[in-house]
C-alpha positions in Angstrom: -0.2 -0.2 -0.2 1.3 3.6 -1.4 2.1 5.8 1.9 2.9 9.7 2.2 5.7 11.0 3.8 5.3 13.7 6.5 7.5 16.0 4.2 4.8 16.0 1.5 2.7 17.9 4.2 5.2 20.3 4.3 4.9 21.6 0.5 2.8 23.5 -0.9 -0.3 21.6 -1.3 -2.4 23.5 -4.1 0.9 23.7 -6.4 -1.0 24.3 -10.1 -4.1 24.6 -8.6 -6.7 27.0 -9.5 -9.4 28.6 -6.9 -12.1 30.7 -7.0 -13.1 32.3 -3.8 -16.4 34.4 -3.7 -16.3 37.0 -0.4 -12.8 36.4 -0.2 -12.2 40.2 0.5 -12.7 39.8 3.7 -13.1 37.9 6.9 -12.4 34.0 6.1 -12.9 34.1 2.5 -9.4 37.0 2.3 -7.5 34.6 4.7 -8.1 31.7 2.9 -7.1 32.9 0.0 -3.9 34.1 1.5 -3.6 30.6 2.6 -4.3 29.2 -0.9 -2.0 31.5 -2.5 1.0 30.7 0.4 0.3 26.8 -0.8 0.6 27.6 -4.4 -2.6 28.0 -5.9 -3.8 31.3 -8.4 -6.6 32.5 -6.7 -9.3 34.4 -7.6 -11.2 36.7 -5.4 -14.9 37.5 -6.0 -16.6 39.7 -4.0 -18.8 42.7 -3.9 -16.0 44.7 -1.9 -14.2 46.1 -5.3 -11.7 48.4 -3.7 -11.1 45.9 -0.9 -10.7 43.1 -3.3 -7.9 44.6 -5.5 -6.1 45.7 -2.3 -6.1 42.4 -1.0 -4.7 41.2 -4.6 -2.5 43.6 -4.8 -1.1 42.9 -1.1 -0.9 38.7 -2.0 0.7 39.5 -5.6 -0.8 40.1 -9.1 0.8 37.2 -10.2 -1.1 34.5 -8.1 -4.3 36.5 -7.1 -6.9 38.1 -9.8 -10.3 40.1 -8.4 -13.5 39.5 -10.2 -16.8 41.9 -9.2 -19.5 39.2 -8.2 -22.8 39.4 -6.8 -23.5 35.9 -5.3 -27.4 36.5 -6.2 -26.8 37.4 -9.7 -26.3 34.1 -11.8 -24.7 36.2 -14.5 -21.9 37.3 -12.2 -21.3 34.2 -10.7 -21.3 32.4 -14.4 -18.3 35.3 -15.4 -16.5 34.8 -12.3 -16.3 30.8 -13.3 -15.6 31.7 -16.9 -12.8 34.2 -15.7 -11.3 31.8 -14.2 -11.2 29.4 -16.8 -9.8 31.8 -19.4 -7.3 33.0 -17.3 -6.1 29.7 -16.3 -7.8 27.0 -18.6 -9.3 25.3 -15.5 -10.6 25.6 -12.2 -9.9 22.9 -9.3 -11.5 24.7 -6.1 -14.8 26.6 -6.0 -15.3 27.9 -2.4 -18.7 29.2 -1.5 -17.6 31.3 0.9 -20.2 34.6 0.8 -22.1 35.1 3.7 -24.5 37.8 5.7 -26.7 38.0 8.6 -29.5 39.8 9.6 -30.2 41.3 12.9 -31.5 38.8 15.8 -35.1 39.3 16.6 -38.1 36.9 18.0 -39.8 34.8 15.6 -42.9 37.2 15.5 -41.0 40.0 14.7 -39.1 38.3 11.7 -39.2 40.3 8.3 -39.8 37.9 5.4 -37.4 40.5 3.5 -34.6 39.6 5.9 -35.2 36.3 5.6 -35.4 36.3 1.4 -31.9 38.4 1.7 -30.1 36.1 3.7 -31.6 32.8 2.0 -30.5 34.2 -1.5 -27.2 35.6 -0.7 -25.9 31.9 1.4 -28.6 28.9 -0.2 -29.0 30.9 -3.7 -25.4 32.1 -4.0 -24.1 28.6 -3.1 -26.7 26.8 -5.3 -25.2 29.5 -8.6 -21.6 29.0 -7.5 -21.9 24.9 -7.3 -23.9 24.8 -10.7 -21.1 26.8 -12.8 -18.3 25.4 -11.2 -20.0 21.7 -12.1 -20.5 23.1 -15.5 -16.6 23.3 -16.1 -15.3 20.6 -13.7 -17.6 17.6 -14.8 -15.5 18.0 -18.7 -12.3 17.6 -16.0 -13.8 15.1 -14.0 -12.0 16.5 -11.3 -12.5 19.3 -8.5 -13.5 20.4 -5.4 -16.6 22.4 -4.3 -16.3 23.5 -0.6 -19.1 25.5 1.0 -18.9 28.0 4.4 -21.4 26.6 6.9 -21.3 27.1 10.9 -22.1 25.7 13.5 -25.9 26.8 13.1 -25.9 24.2 10.3 -26.3 21.2 12.9 -28.0 22.9 15.8 -30.5 25.9 16.9 -30.2 28.8 18.9 -26.8 30.0 18.0 -28.3 32.1 15.2 -31.1 34.0 13.7 -33.8 32.0 11.7 -32.7 32.9 8.2 -29.0 32.5 9.2 -29.9 28.4 10.7 -32.2 27.9 8.1 -29.7 28.9 5.3 -26.6 26.9 7.3 -28.9 24.1 7.8 -29.8 24.3 3.6 -26.3 24.3 2.8 -25.4 20.7 4.4 -28.0 19.5 2.3 -27.3 21.1 -1.2 -23.9 19.8 -0.1 -25.2 16.1 0.4 -27.2 15.9 -3.0 -24.7 18.2 -5.0 -22.0 15.2 -3.7 -24.3 12.6 -4.9 -24.4 13.7 -8.4 -20.8 14.7 -9.0 -19.2 12.2 -7.5 -19.9 10.1 -10.8 -17.8 13.0 -12.2 -14.9 12.6 -9.6 -15.8 15.9 -8.3 -16.0 16.3 -4.4 -18.5 18.3 -2.4 -18.1 19.5 1.2 -18.7 22.0 3.7 -16.9 23.3 6.5 -18.9 24.8 9.9 -16.7 26.7 12.2 -17.8 28.5 15.4 -17.8 31.7 16.4 -14.2 33.7 14.3 -14.1 37.4 15.0 -14.9 38.3 11.3 -16.9 41.8 10.5 -20.1 39.7 10.0 -19.6 37.8 13.1 -18.4 40.7 15.8 -21.5 42.7 14.0 -24.1 39.8 14.8 -23.7 41.4 18.7 -25.2 44.9 17.8 -22.5 46.3 19.6 -18.8 47.3 19.2 -16.8 45.1 20.2 -12.9 44.5 19.7 -12.1 41.3 18.2 -9.9 39.9 21.2 -13.1 41.2 23.7 -15.6 38.8 21.1 -12.8 36.1 21.2 -12.6 35.9 25.1 -16.8 36.3 25.2 -17.0 33.0 22.6 -13.9 31.0 24.4 -15.9 31.2 27.5 -18.7 29.6 25.7 -16.7 27.0 24.0 -16.0 23.6 24.8 -12.5 23.3 24.0 -10.4 25.5 26.2 -7.2 26.3 25.1 -7.1 27.4 21.6 -8.7 30.7 20.2 -10.6 30.0 17.0 -9.0 32.2 14.6 -9.7 32.5 10.5 -6.6 30.9 9.8 -8.1 27.4 11.6 -11.0 27.6 9.4 -8.7 28.7 6.5 -6.4 25.2 7.1 -9.5 23.2 7.1 -10.5 24.3 3.8 -7.4 24.1 2.6 -7.5 20.0 3.5 -10.4 19.8 1.9 -9.2 21.8 -1.6 -6.2 20.0 -1.3 -5.8 16.1 -2.6 -5.0 15.2 1.0 -9.0 15.0 1.5 -9.3 12.8 -1.8 -11.7 10.4 -0.6 -13.9 12.9 1.2 -16.9 14.0 -0.3 -20.5 15.0 1.1 -19.3 15.8 4.5 -19.7 18.8 6.9 -16.4 19.4 8.8 -17.0 21.2 12.0 -14.5 23.6 13.4 -16.0 23.9 16.6 -13.7 22.7 19.8 -16.9 19.8 20.4 -19.4 22.7 20.8 -22.0 21.4 19.1 -21.8 17.8 20.6 -21.8 19.3 23.8 -25.0 19.1 26.1 -24.2 22.4 27.8 -26.5 21.2 31.1 -23.7 19.0 31.8 -20.9 21.5 31.8 -21.9 22.3 35.2 -21.4 19.0 37.1 -18.5 18.4 38.9 -17.9 14.7 39.3 -15.7 15.3 42.1 -18.9 16.6 44.4 -20.7 13.6 44.0 
């Protein structure tokens, strides 16, 4: 049986690959773009934030990173972003559907349909369109890795708004369905679901202005795994794994990067067995 030497993990794990990242101008998407580039990939950042997107590309290096304006709810924009990648590099190996949005927390009876529709359109419809157009070019190549950004809200309730929770749950279903269909063409489809990361989107969800360190301290106090503090790079490295050939037989999976948060019964955390 073939073995993999440990030295291969130190090498550039995406050498020669082409990746398209939606929502890649900031947050987890930006961090992933930098990690992908470091590991040898050519990266296309697709985002609505033009100025920020071009700035990130210039910082990474114009020979490695490119920017394309893209509203993931507009199919022509998504189609154009995929076509841009193929036109520039001749292929698309990795599609990372990362663009996201969240609404303001409200009790159910005060939820606005317009807010619900907006979140579902960006997260679910945007991921569907990204998956569709990535598949369009990956099927003939009979290879590729499609990844979506989920959340701990993809597997439990009470940690997000109604729209956000519904959208992230839907991503898991979309991931599984696409994995079933595209597996016959050698295309893998997976989801990465992190616990709270100090991004502009996540911090903004609190409704108050917080420094990243304060947000992280609060989230860590509610985390199950103590010691490490979840960073955007931790999520990016999980995406790197699913994008690379190291996960060549992983498909239809929702990879939770949550330190065990979603598997814990919080009522047991206060239990001290030494007192029994």
